C-alpha positions in Angstrom: 37.9 -0.4 -21.6 37.8 3.5 -21.6 40.6 5.3 -23.2 42.7 6.5 -20.2 42.1 10.4 -20.6 38.5 9.9 -21.0 38.1 7.5 -18.0 39.9 9.8 -15.8 37.5 12.9 -16.6 34.6 10.6 -16.0 35.9 9.2 -12.9 36.5 12.8 -11.5 33.0 12.5 -10.3 34.1 9.6 -8.2 35.9 10.6 -5.0 38.1 8.3 -3.0 36.7 7.7 0.6 39.4 6.9 3.2 39.2 3.3 4.1 38.1 2.3 7.6 39.4 -1.2 7.0 42.5 -2.7 5.7 42.4 -3.6 2.1 40.5 -6.8 1.6 41.0 -9.7 -1.0 38.7 -8.7 -3.8 36.3 -11.3 -5.0 36.9 -9.8 -8.6 40.4 -10.9 -9.4 41.8 -12.4 -6.1 44.2 -9.4 -5.8 44.5 -6.8 -2.9 42.4 -3.7 -3.7 40.5 -1.1 -1.6 37.2 -2.6 -2.8 34.8 -2.0 0.0 35.5 1.5 0.6 37.3 2.7 -2.4 34.7 4.7 -4.5 31.7 6.8 -3.8 29.8 8.7 -6.4 30.2 12.4 -5.4 27.1 14.6 -5.5 26.5 18.0 -4.3 23.4 19.7 -2.8 22.6 21.8 -6.1 19.6 24.0 -6.1 16.5 22.5 -7.0 16.0 24.6 -10.2 19.1 23.0 -11.5 17.7 19.6 -11.4 15.8 19.5 -14.7 18.6 21.0 -16.5 21.1 18.5 -15.2 18.7 15.5 -15.8 18.3 16.3 -19.5 22.0 17.4 -19.8 22.5 13.7 -18.9 20.0 12.5 -21.4 21.5 14.5 -24.3 25.0 13.3 -23.2 23.9 9.7 -23.3 22.5 10.0 -26.8 25.3 12.0 -28.2 28.4 10.2 -26.8 29.7 6.7 -26.9 32.7 6.0 -24.8 32.6 2.3 -25.5 32.0 1.1 -22.0 30.3 -2.3 -22.2 26.8 -1.5 -21.0 24.3 -4.1 -22.0 21.0 -2.8 -22.9 19.2 -6.1 -23.2 16.6 -6.8 -20.6 18.0 -10.1 -19.5 19.5 -10.2 -16.1 21.9 -13.2 -16.1 24.9 -13.5 -18.5 24.6 -17.3 -18.4 23.9 -18.7 -21.9 21.1 -20.9 -20.6 19.1 -18.1 -19.0 15.9 -20.4 -18.7 18.0 -22.9 -16.8 19.2 -20.1 -14.4 15.9 -18.9 -13.9 14.9 -22.4 -13.1 17.7 -22.8 -10.6 17.0 -19.7 -8.9 13.3 -20.4 -8.4 14.1 -23.8 -6.9 16.7 -22.2 -4.7 14.1 -19.7 -3.5 11.7 -22.6 -2.5 14.6 -24.5 -0.7 15.8 -21.5 1.2 12.4 -20.2 2.2 11.6 -23.3 4.4 15.0 -22.9 6.2 14.9 -21.2 9.5 16.9 -18.0 9.2 19.4 -18.9 11.8 20.1 -22.1 10.0 20.5 -20.7 6.5 24.2 -19.9 6.5 25.1 -23.4 8.0 22.9 -25.3 5.6 24.0 -23.5 2.6 27.6 -24.2 3.7 26.7 -27.8 3.7 25.2 -27.6 0.1 28.4 -26.0 -1.0 30.6 -28.9 0.7 28.2 -31.6 -1.0 29.2 -30.2 -4.5 26.6 -27.7 -5.1 27.5 -24.0 -6.6 30.6 -25.4 -8.3 30.7 -22.5 -10.9 30.5 -18.6 -10.6 27.1 -18.8 -12.5 25.7 -21.3 -10.0 26.9 -19.0 -7.2 25.4 -16.1 -8.7 22.0 -18.0 -8.8 22.4 -18.5 -4.9 23.1 -14.9 -4.4 20.1 -13.9 -6.4 17.7 -16.5 -4.7 18.9 -14.8 -1.3 17.9 -11.6 -2.9 14.6 -12.8 -3.6 14.0 -14.3 -0.1 14.9 -10.8 1.4 18.2 -12.1 2.9 20.5 -9.6 1.3 22.7 -9.6 4.3 23.6 -13.3 3.9 23.9 -12.6 0.5 26.8 -10.0 0.9 28.3 -12.2 3.4 28.7 -15.1 1.1 30.2 -12.6 -1.5 32.8 -11.6 0.8 33.8 -15.3 1.1 34.0 -16.0 -2.7 37.8 -15.8 -2.9 38.3 -18.2 -0.2 35.9 -20.6 -2.2 38.1 -20.2 -5.3 35.4 -17.8 -7.0 36.2 -14.9 -9.0 33.2 -12.5 -9.2 31.9 -11.4 -12.5 29.8 -8.4 -13.7 26.7 -10.2 -12.8 28.0 -10.9 -9.4 28.6 -7.2 -8.8 25.0 -6.2 -10.1 23.5 -8.5 -7.6 25.8 -7.2 -5.0 24.5 -3.3 -6.1 20.7 -4.8 -5.8 21.7 -6.2 -2.3 23.0 -2.7 -0.9 19.9 -1.1 -2.5 17.8 -3.6 -0.5 19.7 -2.6 2.6 19.4 1.1 1.8 23.2 1.0 2.0 23.6 3.5 -1.1 27.2 4.5 -0.3 28.2 0.7 -0.8 26.1 0.5 -3.9 27.8 3.7 -5.6 31.1 2.3 -4.6 30.5 -1.0 -6.2 29.2 1.0 -9.3 32.4 3.0 -9.3 34.6 0.0 -9.3 32.7 -1.4 -12.4 33.0 1.8 -14.1 36.7 2.2 -13.5 37.5 -1.4 -14.6 35.3 -1.3 -17.6 33.1 -4.1 -16.5 29.8 -5.0 -18.1 27.1 -3.1 -16.7 23.3 -4.0 -16.8 20.7 -1.6 -17.8 18.3 -2.9 -15.2 21.0 -2.6 -12.6 21.6 1.0 -12.9 17.7 1.5 -13.1 17.5 -0.2 -9.8 20.0 1.9 -8.2 18.5 5.3 -9.4 15.0 4.0 -8.5 16.1 3.0 -4.9 17.8 6.4 -4.4 14.7 8.2 -6.0 12.2 6.4 -3.8 14.3 7.2 -0.6 14.3 10.9 -1.3 17.9 11.2 -2.4 17.3 12.6 -5.8 20.5 14.6 -6.2 22.5 11.1 -5.8 20.1 9.6 -8.2 20.7 12.4 -10.8 24.4 12.0 -10.2 24.4 8.5 -10.9 22.6 9.1 -14.0 24.9 11.7 -15.3 28.0 9.4 -14.5 26.6 6.4 -16.5 25.0 8.7 -19.1 28.7 9.9 -19.7 29.8 6.4 -20.7 27.2 5.5 -23.0 24.2 4.6 -20.6 21.0 5.6 -22.6 18.3 6.1 -20.2 14.8 4.4 -21.0 11.6 6.2 -20.2 11.4 4.0 -17.0 14.8 5.6 -15.8 13.0 9.0 -15.9 10.0 7.5 -14.2 12.0 6.7 -11.3 13.0 10.4 -11.0 9.3 11.6 -11.5 8.1 9.1 -8.6 10.8 10.5 -6.4 10.2 14.1 -7.2 6.5 13.8 -6.3 7.5 11.6 -3.2 9.3 14.7 -1.8 6.5 16.9 -2.8 8.2 18.7 -5.7 5.4 18.0 -8.0 5.9 21.3 -10.1 9.4 19.9 -10.9 8.0 16.6 -11.8 5.3 18.4 -14.2 8.0 20.3 -15.9 10.1 17.1 -16.5 7.0 15.4 -17.8 6.6 18.3 -20.3 10.2 18.3 -21.4 10.0 14.6 -22.1 6.8 15.1 -24.1 8.6 17.6 -26.2 12.0 15.6 -26.7 12.7 12.3 -28.3 12.1 10.3 -25.2 8.3 10.3 -25.0 6.4 9.6 -21.6 4.6 6.6 -21.1 1.4 5.7 -19.2 3.4 5.1 -15.9 5.0 8.6 -16.3 1.8 10.4 -16.3 0.4 8.3 -13.4 3.5 9.0 -11.4 2.7 12.8 -11.9 -0.9 12.4 -11.3 -0.4 10.6 -8.1 1.8 13.6 -7.0 -0.8 16.1 -7.9 -3.6 14.0 -6.1 -1.6 13.7 -3.0 -1.2 17.7 -2.7 -5.0 18.2 -3.4 -4.7 19.0 -7.1 -6.7 16.2 -8.5 -8.3 18.3 -11.0 -5.2 18.8 -12.6 -4.4 15.1 -12.5 -7.7 14.7 -14.5 -6.1 17.1 -17.2 -3.1 15.0 -17.2 -5.2 12.0 -17.8 -7.0 13.6 -20.6 -3.6 14.6 -22.0 -2.4 11.1 -22.2 -5.7 9.9 -23.7 -4.8 12.6 -26.5 -1.3 11.0 -27.0 -3.1 7.6 -27.5 -1.9 6.0 -24.3 -3.9 3.6 -22.5 -4.7 4.2 -18.8 -5.0 1.3 -16.5 -6.9 0.7 -13.3 -4.0 2.2 -11.4 -4.1 5.5 -13.1 -8.0 5.8 -12.5 -7.3 4.5 -8.9 -5.0 7.6 -8.4 -7.8 9.8 -9.2 -10.4 8.0 -7.1 -7.9 8.4 -4.1 -7.2 11.9 -4.7 -10.8 13.1 -4.7 -11.4 10.8 -1.5 -8.3 12.7 0.1 -10.0 16.1 -0.9 -13.4 15.3 0.4 -14.9 15.2 -3.1 -15.6 11.5 -3.7 -18.5 12.3 -5.8 -16.3 13.4 -8.5 -15.1 9.9 -8.7 -18.3 8.7 -10.3 -17.5 10.6 -13.3 -14.1 9.1 -13.3 -15.7 5.6 -12.8 -17.9 6.3 -16.0 -14.9 7.6 -18.0 -13.2 4.4 -17.1 -15.8 2.2 -18.5 -16.0 4.2 -21.6 -12.1 3.6 -22.2 -13.1 -0.3 -21.8 -10.9 -0.4 -18.7 -12.7 -2.5 -16.3 -12.7 -1.2 -12.7 -10.9 -3.7 -10.1 -11.5 -4.3 -6.6 -9.1 -1.6 -5.5 -10.9 1.1 -7.7 -14.4 0.1 -6.4 -13.2 -0.1 -2.8 -11.2 3.2 -2.9 -14.5 4.8 -4.2 -16.8 3.3 -1.7 -14.7 4.2 1.1 -14.5 7.9 0.1 -18.3 7.8 -0.4 -18.9 6.3 3.1 -16.1 8.5 4.8 -17.8 11.8 3.5 -21.5 11.0 4.3 -22.7 9.8 0.7 -24.5 6.5 1.9 -27.1 6.5 -1.1 -24.4 6.8 -3.7 -22.3 4.2 -1.8 -25.2 1.9 -1.9 -25.1 2.1 -5.7 -21.5 1.4 -5.9 -21.9 -1.6 -3.3 -24.5 -3.1 -5.4 -22.5 -3.0 -8.4 -19.7 -4.6 -6.8 -21.8 -7.3 -5.7 -23.4 -7.6 -9.0 -20.1 -8.6 -10.7 -18.9 -10.7 -7.8 -16.5 -8.5 -5.8 -16.4 -9.1 -2.0 -16.8 -6.0 0.0 -14.6 -5.6 3.2 -16.5 -5.9 6.4 -15.4 -2.7 7.6 -17.1 -1.0 4.6 -20.3 -3.0 5.1 -20.5 -1.7 8.5 -20.1 1.7 7.5 -22.6 1.3 4.8 -25.2 -0.2 7.2 -24.7 2.7 9.6 -24.8 5.2 6.9 -28.3 3.8 5.5 -29.7 3.7 9.0 -29.0 7.4 9.6 -31.0 8.7 6.3 -33.8 6.0 6.8 -35.6 8.4 9.1 -36.3 10.4 5.8 -36.8 7.6 3.5 -38.1 4.1 4.8 -37.0 2.3 1.9 -33.4 2.8 3.0 -34.4 0.8 6.3 -35.1 -2.2 3.9 -31.7 -1.6 2.3 -29.8 -1.3 5.4 -31.5 -4.7 6.7 -30.6 -6.5 3.5 -27.0 -5.7 3.9 -27.0 -6.2 7.6 -28.7 -9.8 6.9 -26.0 -10.5 4.2 -23.4 -9.8 6.8 -24.9 -12.3 9.1 -25.5 -14.9 6.4 -21.8 -14.6 5.3 -20.5 -14.6 8.9 -19.1 -11.4 8.5 -17.9 -9.4 11.6 -20.5 -7.0 12.6 -19.3 -4.2 14.9 -21.0 -3.5 18.1 -21.7 0.2 16.9 -23.5 -1.3 13.8 -25.6 -3.5 16.0 -26.4 -0.4 18.0 -27.5 1.7 15.1 -29.4 -1.0 13.4 -31.3 -2.2 16.5 -32.2 1.6 17.2 -33.2 2.0 13.6 -35.5 -1.1 13.6 -37.0 0.3 16.7 -37.8 3.8 14.9 -39.1 1.6 11.9 -41.5 -0.3 14.3 -39.9 -3.5 13.8 -39.6 -4.3 17.3 -39.4 -8.2 17.0 -36.4 -7.9 14.9 -34.8 -5.3 17.2 -35.4 -7.7 20.2 -33.9 -10.7 18.4 -30.7 -8.7 17.4 -30.5 -7.4 20.8 -30.5 -10.9 22.2 -27.8 -12.0 19.4 -25.7 -9.1 20.2 -25.4 -10.1 23.9 -24.8 -13.6 22.9 -21.7 -12.6 21.0 -20.5 -11.0 24.1 -21.0 -7.4 23.2 -22.3 -4.7 25.6 -25.2 -2.8 24.1 -25.3 1.0 24.9 -27.7 1.9 27.4 -29.6 4.0 24.8 -30.2 0.6 22.9 -31.8 -1.0 25.8 -33.9 2.3 26.2 -35.0 2.4 22.5 -36.1 -1.3 22.5 -38.0 -1.0 26.0 -39.6 2.1 24.6 -40.6 0.7 21.3 -42.1 -2.6 23.0 -43.9 -0.4 25.4 -45.4 1.6 22.6 -46.8 -1.4 21.0 -48.1 -2.6 24.4 -45.8 -5.5 24.7 -45.0 -5.0 28.4 -44.0 -8.5 29.1 -41.3 -8.4 26.4 -40.1 -5.0 27.6 -39.8 -6.4 31.3 -37.7 -9.2 29.8 -35.4 -6.8 28.4 -35.0 -5.1 31.6 -34.2 -8.6 33.2 -31.5 -9.3 30.6 -29.9 -6.0 31.6 -29.9 -6.8 35.3 -28.4 -10.4 34.6 -25.7 -8.8 32.7 -24.5 -7.1 35.8 -25.4 -3.7 34.7 -27.4 -1.1 36.2 -30.7 0.0 34.2 -30.9 3.6 33.7 -33.6 6.0 35.1 -35.3 6.0 31.6 -35.7 2.3 31.6 -37.6 2.2 34.7 -39.5 5.3 33.9 -40.8 3.9 30.7 -41.6 0.6 32.3 -43.4 2.0 35.3 -45.5 4.4 33.0 -46.6 1.7 30.8 -47.7 -0.5 33.6 -49.5 2.6 35.1 -51.3 2.7 31.7 -52.2 -1.0 32.0 -53.4 -0.6 35.5 -50.9 -3.0 36.7 -50.2 -1.4 39.9 -48.5 -4.4 41.4 -46.2 -4.6 38.5 -45.4 -1.0 38.6 -44.5 -1.3 42.2 -42.4 -4.2 41.6 -40.2 -2.3 39.0 -40.1 0.8 41.2 -38.9 -1.2 44.1 -36.4 -3.1 42.0 -34.9 0.4 40.8 -34.7 1.6 44.3 -32.7 -1.7 45.2 -30.2 -0.8 42.4 -29.8 2.6 43.7 -31.9 4.3 41.1 -34.8 6.7 42.0 -37.3 6.7 39.0 -39.1 10.1 38.3 -42.3 7.9 37.6 -44.0 6.4 40.6 -46.7 3.7 40.8 -50.3 5.0 40.8 -51.8 5.0 44.3 
C-alpha cells in the first residue's frame, strides 16, 4: 500500500467523475463503493511537441522511483499457483462456450454454476477469461457485476480481466476507472494488463490518454518494457505522426531501453504508409547494424510501401536482401510483391516471381493469376514467347479448376487469334459460353476474323450461329467479315444468306454479295 501523502499526490492525476448511478455493491469487498464511475485518469490535450518529453519523463520516473506498489512484472497472467491447470480450464471452457448459441450462453453458464462449477474465484476468473477469448466481453462484464450476489470477492486478476474486457469494448473510460481503483487500493497490477490498456488506447488514436496512463503507473513503480513503447510508436504512426515516432525511436536508441525489431518495423511501416519507403529501408539497415534480425513482417512492410508508391521493382532488391539475410520470404511477401508488379504493369518481372512461388510450392491467388495472364497477353504482341507463357498459366488455371474471370477469357482468346492459334481460340470461346459468360462482341469478331483469314469459313459461320443462338445480335463487322470471305470463295449463295440474315436482325452490312 502507498504511503498516504505519496498516494494523494499520485492520485491527483485521477479526477472524480460524478456518478450517474447509485453506488453499487463492489465485487471487490462486498461493500458499498462508487466503483463503476468513481475514477477516470485525467489527461489534457497537450501540444504534440510535448509528447516525447512526457513519455521519457515517465520512463525516467519509472526507473528512479519505487513507491512500493505491488506491480507484478512477471509475464504470467493468472495468480493461481497452478497456472498450467488454469490455462487448461480456460481452453476447455473456450471450446464449450463457442458451440453455444449466443442467446443461450448466459442461461447455460448459469446452469453450470448451479451444477457446482466455478466454486472459487480462480475458477470464476477462468470463466471470465474464456468469455474474453470468444469475444463475448459484454457477458463477462455482466457476470462480473453479479459476483457479490454469488458470494465471490473479486481479486486483482479479476479486475485485470475486467480492464481487458473494457478495452475490447473500447470503453476506455471504464477501463481507466478500474485501473484507478486498483491504484488507489494498492492492488496487484499485472504488467501485461497495463500494456494492453496502453496498446488499446494507442491503436484507437488516443495517444494523450495512453501517455497519461504511462505517466501515472510509471510514478508508482511500473517499469515499461520495450513493447510498451512499441505501442506508442505504433499509435503515433497510426495517426500520421511519423516524425515523432522516429524521434522516439532515436531517443530509445540512445537510452537504456534499446528498441527491438518490432520498434523499427513500426516506424518503417509509418514511413511506408506516407510514401517514404526509402527512409524505411535506411531504418532497416540501421536495425541490421544494431545486430537485430528482421523477420518477414519487416520486409513485407517495404514491399507494401514500394507497391503503394508505384515502385514495385524496388521490391526485387528487397527480396534479394531478404534472402541474403537467410530470411525466407513467406506467402504474404511474395503475394505483396507480385500484386505490386501486376498492378503497375510489370508482367515480365511478375512472371519470374510467379514461377519462383510455384517452384517452392506456394499457391497463387486466382485473382493474381488472372492479372498475370492478361498482362502476359498484352505484351505477347512484341514477344511471341510470352504467348506460350500466358497459355501455360491459363492451362494451369483450368487444370486446377481456378476461377477464370470473363475478361481473362476475352483477352486470352483475342491473343490466341493474333497468334494464329485459331483452334484453341474457338475451343476456349465455346468453354467460355458453356460457363455462362457472355464474351464481348470484339471477341466474337476476333475469332471470326482469325478463322476467315485461315480460310475456315464453315467454322466462322458456326461462331455466327452460336452468337445468334445466344440471343445476341451480331455486329456489322461480324457480317462484313463473313460476306467478304464468302465472296472471295465465290460462294454467292452463302454470302446472300448471311446478308439476308443480317437484314432480318436489323443490321445493314456495308459488304454485299457479289452479283
